C-alpha atoms as one frame of an Amber mdcrd trajectory, in Angstrom:
protein
  14.001  21.302  -6.412  11.655  18.683  -4.939  11.958  18.165  -1.202  13.305
  14.711  -0.172  11.846  13.035   2.903  13.664  10.545   5.120  12.152   7.172
   6.006  12.803   6.066   9.588  11.892   2.380   9.835  10.958   1.105  13.290
   9.804  -2.407  12.331  12.527  -3.931  14.529  11.561  -1.799  17.544   7.926
  -0.688  17.498   6.967  -3.412  15.029   8.333  -6.088  17.355   6.068  -4.715
  20.088   3.145  -6.233  18.169   1.521  -8.741  20.569   2.850 -12.244  19.902
   5.863 -11.114  17.842   9.327 -12.082  19.056  12.223 -11.917  16.593  15.610
 -13.465  17.245  18.927 -11.943  16.179  19.179 -13.789  12.868  15.631 -12.837
  11.908  16.292  -9.183  12.743  19.386  -9.281  10.538  17.390 -10.755   7.641
  14.795  -7.993   7.943  17.450  -5.287   8.376  19.304  -6.393   5.229  16.052
  -6.192   3.294  15.394  -2.710   4.739  18.798  -1.645   3.397  17.878  -3.031
  -0.033  14.576  -1.182   0.261  16.504   2.035   0.803  15.297   3.264   4.198
  17.380   6.088   5.650  17.274   5.110   9.347  16.715   1.742  11.012  15.662
   1.771  14.655  17.134  -1.519  15.813  15.448  -1.699  19.206  15.465  -0.395
  22.755  19.001  -1.124  23.964  18.323  -1.142  27.694  15.129  -3.205  27.392
  16.901  -6.577  27.214  20.261  -8.190  26.453  18.721  -9.472  23.206  17.750
  -5.992  22.058  21.202  -4.672  22.932  22.940  -7.462  21.029  20.758  -7.021
  17.952  21.335  -3.242  17.792  25.078  -3.734  18.214  25.158  -6.457  15.537
  23.234  -4.254  13.099  25.605  -1.386  13.874  28.672  -3.480  13.104  27.368
  -5.098   9.931  25.143  -2.666   8.024  26.489   0.049   5.754  24.828   2.968
   4.043  22.140   3.424   6.686  21.792   5.186  10.050  21.270   2.869  13.043
  19.252   4.223  15.975  18.430   2.983  19.454  15.467   4.235  21.439  16.044
   5.264  25.052  14.138   7.060  27.774  15.366  10.457  28.925  17.454   8.699
  31.559  21.258   8.675  31.719  21.644   4.894  32.007  19.348   4.373  28.995
  21.348   6.812  26.895  24.648   5.253  27.992  23.390   1.809  27.003  22.073
   3.080  23.676  25.467   4.528  22.812  27.212   1.283  23.744  25.046  -0.440
  21.123  25.115   2.098  18.259  28.692   3.353  18.606  29.920   0.866  15.983
  27.530   2.108  13.309  28.752   3.927  10.219  26.102   6.529  11.108  24.847
   6.197  14.737  21.832   7.947  16.238  20.601   8.189  19.828  16.811   8.552
  20.012  15.621   9.746  23.431  12.077  10.563  24.522   9.929  11.826  27.356
   6.160  12.341  27.575   4.872  15.908  27.343   1.063  15.689  27.553  -0.733
  16.670  30.759  -2.218  13.194  31.175   1.164  11.460  30.835   3.022  13.938
  33.045   0.406  13.702  35.786  -0.357   9.991  35.875   2.749   8.298  34.414
   5.714  10.550  35.087   4.318  12.436  38.084   6.359  15.416  36.966   5.604
  19.077  36.283   6.152  20.800  32.940   9.296  22.474  34.262  10.698  19.162
  35.507  10.034  17.526  32.136  11.605  20.464  30.315  14.690  20.346  32.529
  15.042  16.583  32.080  14.671  16.802  28.290  17.366  19.473  27.990  19.785
  17.614  30.265  19.367  14.270  28.517  19.698  15.680  25.005  22.949  17.312
  26.136  24.051  13.993  27.641  23.318  12.174  24.360  25.064  14.930  22.402
  28.210  14.153  24.369  28.297  10.781  22.610  27.287  11.584  19.024  26.201
  14.460  16.831  23.028  12.748  15.572  20.445  13.021  18.369  16.686  12.667
  17.991  14.238  13.846  20.637  10.626  12.643  20.804   7.875  14.417  22.715
   5.756  11.390  23.554   1.991  12.000  23.143   2.750  15.275  21.376  -0.653
  15.387  19.670  -2.316  15.698  23.102   0.273  18.120  24.486  -0.562  21.768
  25.217   0.854  23.489  22.140   2.622  26.339  23.937   4.531  23.827  26.069
   5.334  21.752  22.977   6.838  24.827  21.295   8.971  25.512  24.386  10.340
  22.011  24.708  11.068  21.656  20.972  12.970  24.958  20.974  14.863  23.973
  24.139  16.000  20.534  22.914  17.163  21.988  19.597  19.241  24.516  21.537
  20.579  21.575  23.574  21.742  19.817  20.396  18.837  17.741  19.002  19.132
  17.412  15.237  15.721  15.769  14.794  12.556  16.546  16.765   9.856  13.897
  16.548   6.181  14.768  16.991   4.352  11.502  17.722   0.634  10.864  17.603
   1.308   8.206  20.211  -2.246   6.959  20.705  -3.584   7.633  17.206  -5.869
  10.377  18.501  -5.336  13.089  15.911  -6.979  13.734  12.537  -5.196  14.717
   9.300  -6.306  18.356   9.278  -5.532  18.753  12.974  -2.157  17.017  12.803
  -1.086  18.911   9.690  -1.965  22.157  11.448   0.115  21.114  14.483   3.210
  20.605  12.301   2.594  23.928  10.572   2.195  25.677  13.944   5.492  24.208
  15.176   7.226  25.547  12.067   5.702  28.983  12.635   6.173  29.223  16.410
   9.554  27.611  17.158  12.244  30.187  16.286  15.103  27.700  15.743  13.100
  24.979  13.970  15.225  25.416  10.843  18.142  23.852  12.753  16.451  20.429
  13.091  14.427  17.976  11.029  10.755  17.642  11.960   9.765  13.986  12.227
   6.393  12.321  12.827   5.440   8.954  14.284   1.734   8.156  13.906  -0.223
   5.247  15.370  -3.257   3.713  13.724  -5.828   3.477  16.529  -8.429   5.299
  14.416  -7.084   4.040  11.093  -5.545   7.433  10.293  -1.803   6.821  10.744
  -0.918   7.063   7.048  -3.269   9.990   6.443  -1.856  11.869   9.443   1.730
  11.178   8.322   1.046  12.457   4.810  -0.704  15.535   6.205   2.412  16.203
   8.287   4.635  15.861   5.212   2.430  18.348   3.367   3.015  20.802   6.193
   6.784  20.514   6.419   7.741  17.251   8.147  10.907  15.824   6.562  11.078
  12.457   8.337   8.357   9.822   8.648   8.601   6.979  11.163   6.803   3.864
  10.003   6.888   0.066   9.802   6.559  -2.676   7.211   2.928  -3.804   6.973
   2.016  -1.195   9.604   3.073  -3.466  12.491   3.288  -2.042  15.995   1.641
  -1.469  19.349  -2.141  -1.905  19.492  -3.532  -1.107  16.002  -0.015  -0.550
  14.674   1.905   2.241  12.967   1.811   4.046   9.651   2.646   1.502   6.921
   5.758   2.394   4.931   4.386   0.841   1.747   1.249   2.998   1.848   3.161
   6.205   2.578   5.688   5.641  -0.197   3.206   4.554  -2.863   0.910   7.405
  -1.875   3.751   9.848  -2.532   4.780   8.028  -5.723   1.313   7.723  -7.193
   0.408  11.330  -6.396   3.650  13.051  -7.357   1.495  15.712  -8.954   0.042
  16.539  -5.538   2.874  16.018  -3.037   5.798  17.038  -5.230   8.352  15.316
  -2.978  10.901  12.532  -3.398  12.407   9.746  -1.284  15.201   7.169  -1.432
  13.033   4.027  -1.454  13.363   1.346  -4.148   9.675   0.539  -4.522  10.368
  -2.760  -6.313  11.610  -4.120  -2.957   8.327  -3.341  -1.135   6.549  -6.644
  -1.717   9.633  -8.674  -0.787   9.979  -6.707   2.461   6.301  -7.199   3.260
   6.445 -10.932   2.601   9.613 -11.410   4.646   8.278  -9.514   7.662   4.971
 -11.388   7.488   6.761 -14.727   7.334   9.183 -14.071  10.193   6.650 -12.434
  12.531   3.796 -14.844  11.807   1.452 -11.878  11.236  -0.368 -12.487   7.977
  -1.172  -9.616   5.635  -4.922  -9.227   5.159  -5.995  -9.939   1.560  -7.448
  -6.449   1.040  -4.412  -4.671   2.493  -3.412  -1.704   0.340  -0.321  -2.149
  -1.872   0.814  -5.606  -0.675  -2.399  -7.557  -0.010  -3.225 -10.577  -2.168
  -6.214  -8.714  -3.643  -4.446  -5.372  -4.152  -4.195  -6.002  -7.914  -7.015
  -8.550  -8.284 -10.127  -7.817 -10.337 -13.253  -9.961 -10.058 -16.004  -7.677
 -11.343 -16.677  -8.177 -15.046 -16.780  -4.421 -15.582 -13.397  -4.028 -13.870
 -11.890  -6.926 -15.789 -13.051  -5.510 -19.116 -11.613  -2.108 -18.225  -8.221
  -3.491 -17.156  -7.946  -5.652 -20.263  -8.620  -2.589 -22.396  -6.373  -0.218
 -20.453  -4.807  -1.057 -17.060  -5.053   2.501 -15.771  -8.853   2.321 -15.834
  -8.747   0.476 -12.491  -5.060   0.304 -11.538  -3.420   3.520 -10.314  -0.086
   1.713  -9.927   1.349  -1.496 -11.354   2.129  -4.681  -9.426   5.617  -4.530
 -10.969   6.230  -1.143  -9.329   6.085  -2.735  -5.859   7.935  -5.918  -6.833
   4.808  -8.061  -7.234   5.401  -8.785 -10.914   4.714 -11.996 -12.775   7.328
 -14.726 -13.129   9.970 -13.919 -15.691  11.243 -17.502 -15.623   9.217 -20.696
 -15.323  10.824 -23.050 -12.835  10.030 -26.755 -12.725  11.601 -30.116 -11.991
  14.004 -29.802 -14.943  15.344 -26.409 -13.825  18.963 -26.351 -12.715  20.780
 -24.958  -9.702  22.066 -21.905 -11.604  18.614 -20.819 -12.805  17.235 -21.272
  -9.303  20.043 -19.265  -7.718  19.578 -16.448 -10.257  15.850 -16.351  -9.480
  16.593 -16.042  -5.758  18.839 -13.048  -6.448  16.183 -11.416  -8.631  13.687
 -11.873  -5.784  15.969  -9.996  -3.394  17.465 -12.895  -1.427  21.080 -12.820
  -0.298  21.781 -16.368   0.851  24.934 -18.266   1.666  25.981 -21.217  -0.500
  24.678 -23.626   2.145  21.337 -21.823   2.362  20.980 -21.860  -1.434  21.792
 -25.567  -1.473  19.178 -26.317   1.184  16.564 -24.204  -0.597  17.330 -25.903
  -3.932  16.827 -29.331  -2.379  13.403 -28.243  -1.094  12.619 -26.737  -4.487
  13.406 -29.997  -6.335  11.255 -31.965  -3.884   8.373 -29.566  -4.499   8.919
 -29.565  -8.266   8.323 -33.327  -8.274   4.855 -32.631  -6.852   3.966 -29.485
  -8.847   4.182 -28.797 -12.572   5.245 -25.177 -12.138   6.849 -23.638  -9.045
   5.912 -19.960  -8.624   7.729 -17.112  -6.913   5.340 -17.357  -3.983   6.151
 -21.065  -3.641   9.866 -20.215  -3.567   9.328 -17.470  -0.982   7.484 -19.895
   1.266  10.222 -22.529   0.945  13.087 -20.128   1.658  11.359 -18.292   4.491
  10.240 -21.502   6.210  13.383 -22.090   8.254  15.237 -18.750   8.261  17.392
 -18.532  11.367  15.833 -21.540  13.144  18.398 -24.239  14.072  17.087 -27.669
  13.086  17.733 -29.468  16.369  14.992 -31.973  15.558  14.257 -32.920  11.935
  11.194 -34.825  10.728  12.137 -38.237   9.344   8.707 -39.748   8.724   5.145
 -39.680   9.970   2.042 -41.795   9.569  -1.573 -40.823  10.270  -4.647 -43.009
  10.775  -7.819 -40.961  10.889 -11.472 -41.059   9.958 -14.874 -39.795  11.029
 -15.615 -42.971  13.022 -12.242 -43.727  14.555  -9.791 -42.187  17.015  -7.003
 -40.430  15.159  -3.541 -41.842  15.758  -0.126 -40.682  14.617   3.299 -42.270
  14.564   6.155 -39.797  14.166   9.877 -40.446  13.700  12.215 -37.508  14.214
  15.970 -37.290  13.941  18.296 -35.618  16.421  21.906 -35.806  15.279  22.286
 -39.497  14.393  19.481 -40.735  16.662  15.983 -41.593  15.387  13.210 -41.188
  17.946   9.807 -42.737  17.216   6.645 -42.105  19.231   2.921 -42.638  18.728
  -0.065 -40.770  20.155  -3.777 -40.252  19.726  -5.606 -36.974  19.400  -8.722
 -35.083  18.440  -8.065 -35.285  14.714  -4.898 -36.015  12.692  -3.118 -32.726
  13.424  -3.667 -32.968  17.177  -2.471 -36.591  17.146   0.678 -35.621  15.225
   1.409 -32.744  17.621   0.978 -35.034  20.634   3.395 -37.569  19.104   5.952
 -34.804  18.459   5.693 -33.647  22.077   6.350 -37.186  23.304   9.325 -37.585
  20.962  10.944 -34.271  21.913   9.959 -34.216  25.586   8.450 -30.775  25.101
   5.054 -30.212  26.684   3.853 -26.915  25.201   0.479 -25.229  24.837  -0.731
 -24.550  21.297  -2.013 -20.961  21.307  -2.426 -20.362  17.550  -2.857 -22.476
  14.431  -3.604 -21.194  10.947  -3.299 -22.519   7.432  -3.466 -20.769   4.092
  -2.812 -21.654   0.473   0.356 -20.030  -0.844  -0.779 -20.310  -4.475  -3.870
 -21.458  -6.352  -4.913 -24.888  -7.581  -5.225 -28.388  -6.171  -1.438 -28.715
  -5.977  -0.994 -25.444  -4.065   1.457 -25.256  -1.200  -0.215 -25.074   2.177
   1.531 -22.763   4.655   0.869 -23.488   8.318   1.692 -21.056  11.126   1.639
 -22.179  14.750   2.439 -20.461  18.020   3.242 -22.404  21.159   3.500 -21.164
  24.724   6.039 -22.516  27.179   7.750 -21.171  30.259   6.066 -17.793  29.861
   7.230 -17.239  26.272   5.516 -17.622  22.894   7.347 -19.208  19.960   6.248
 -19.172  16.330   6.825 -21.887  13.743   6.077 -22.227  10.029   5.841 -25.179
   7.691   5.009 -25.538   4.007   4.028 -28.542   1.936   1.479 -29.647  -0.630
   0.293 -31.954   2.201  -1.320 -29.881   4.963  -0.602 -32.529   7.622   3.089
 -32.480   6.692   3.039 -28.676   6.744   1.489 -28.815  10.222   4.110 -31.273
  11.470   6.914 -29.103  10.087   5.456 -25.959  11.659   5.098 -27.515  15.105
   8.616 -28.924  15.023   9.873 -25.546  13.767   8.328 -23.838  16.814   9.823
 -26.418  19.183  13.275 -25.987  17.613  12.948 -22.229  18.068  11.977 -22.597
  21.729  14.869 -24.954  22.464  17.409 -22.719  20.714  16.250 -19.659  22.662
  15.650 -20.962  26.195  17.684 -24.175  26.249  16.783 -27.823  26.041  17.386
 -28.463  29.746  14.857 -25.769  30.685  12.166 -26.620  28.186  12.189 -30.300
  29.055  11.299 -29.594  32.691
């Protein structure tokens, strides 16, 4: 029988540690529900003791998600483990994931502990975690730079203490595939009780080898891979789940292993995570990039038209990036639109469907055909962001020989607030008018625009990030008018900041 590997998704923990990414509870729930549809085996919801927000999100995931294991990361410290259990105890299948560094450089400079002290701490904390639940994972941080004999000792000891999964991280992305595969093989051959626990790996991408190292580990006996959607994570990120899974799928002849992932949900997961984190997927990204199934060379085009497998080793349909099965336009009804949302993997409330349909009809008046990517952009635009301020109208006066001015009217409850401002160009003028109307004086730290689809009537998707009171808030806006998209994005970011830190604080 083919060996089945487990997918441990850490998008909500390690992925959120991507610089500039800050997900709220509702956004984490949206991503988590998509991860369940994707079929991941374990979701690491966060680091429970890190913040009240992380604790609340892990606990909410634990109470609401079924058919998946929920894990919380914690240091090898009693209070961390206690807090982790408080958060995951409600899960259908809870896991405590504790770690301590084992490399000489980490023990000397970070922990200031000896090998024996680290060993003693690891054993004690695994036993402490085991007192709460049967499913305990232990990670030897910086394992790939750890003296192998010590790594064997600590892995054997924590398994004896009750660890059911032992994770071997390449924490700083230092290893190479041949070297890392050999390390996993050596652990299997030198740890007497290794058959009593799953071997897991967690590879970082500092040298661009995270996926290759993970697959090398799987070849050599690892049964769990820790990864993230789009490869998000600290520094250069983590191993990308979509690349690992499609590597295994495409080369079944080589790997001979199986998994529980529904590959048709990959593109939807990638798009959702990109939208909610504000981290765009590069066009040439494997599997989910815009160019992953694009062919420009005449030779390539001729080959694909004759036989797709000449230049495509997988199909776009296999990852959920298929062509429209239903053409939607201004004459399409609510039922057809709702069915399309379900086919695309959305699970929205009646109110959310109604709001999305209204946006769809507005867009359909401006475009002949509304594509799946248009719909994704519309639905994802305001996920989990309370609309405290709503744009009512705006007017721009701009030219190459005049000072740009903007008049903006926004609605708060039943009140209409109108302000005007000048700026260095129409977008800057509009942003300045919005700041005057809302009373929010924020610093714009990022602005980007991209076309969602092709053609002169394409939707423009604007992403902004603003800084205020020491925090960064992301906003998105979409429209066939790039100024309107910019206005929506800026107001979206301001609404997010107010909802998270309070209007009284942000107005100071």
